[in-house]
C-alpha angles and dihedrals in degrees: 000000000000111000145144114277137160121268122202119206103213093196090061096038113104094189095242092143097224093126093051090052092049096049106096092192097054091237094138127061135170108249120180090345096309134095113249135183098236098192131009093215091060092060115088093189094235093117105221085152094058100076092044094063110098091189097054090236096138125078138152124259134177114229144132106296140152114267118262107270112205094186093052089049091051092051090047094049102038104027113133134199122246089266091060092244121127111261118255094254090056093048090051091048090052092049091048092049090051091052092054093045089053098051114316127113128032109336092212092059099043114124112251135177112210131201110218120212126223132207113259122215091258091053095255123126119251133178126270125316103171099256134029118209114254094228132045142174121297112284093016111136114224114234125229116257102197110138102178144038135239099036104179110103090225092054100038119105120243092228124037134148093243091060094066110100090356131150102225124220117195107189135179106239093235091062092076089061098041098044114049097195097052092118095050099038103035114010097049109101093005138097108239130219122176136192149146115224091197096055099035093045093207137116104248093190096090095055094040089050091057093045090054094041098047099042138055095252112177102193142352125222122183120200110191138167123251092245115108096241089065088068087081091066092049093049092047091054093048092047091047091051091053097043093048091068091233128117098241110130106186122241109233122214120183123203123199121227089250092057105262129131106242098183140346 
């Protein structure tokens, strides 16, 4: 069958192993110092490995490939020896993944869960009530409300601890510049993902579908700009909500280019 699957450019690959650690299906391994896709049917085409590659050696391609085989992946990942112990390859994979979680790979792409601060009544900073007021007294500096990293939809993992029980905010990247109170009014208490369908030139719906399907997402809010190209972000969120099999119709908020909320 013709389907989307990862492609690894061996000339660009530096053999760091970040992609192998990020691949939940075990489809990638380091062979002779280079990352290799060891079996087509282990690759689900979601691309969790892609943002972990510091060398930019991983891309998507469409080609003839065996269909993704969930049962084969399960046997590959969780197969045990007759003694009940994990096989050596699995132990090594777990050790390698732990190494990359603890400091390997590209630092800018490492998954992080942040704890936003809020302004207390006395002006001091305290940790994390769910929502920070949009306003504040004169001279009070608003505090950032980002709870997760990375934030780009293309770079975000499909599974992450901060997604469980989360209220999800999907925002056009321009909204942070057009609407000054985005942190306080929309990001506070939510996990944030941002993107621009015009610049990225991708359909976000597939990845957003898996994020909603595989995590306990409580609600979805989309903050978009009034410009027509932002409609792609809104449609991707609506499509993902439908395809996920969950009843999570997104709330749509539109921001004007002069920083006003047009509808919500």
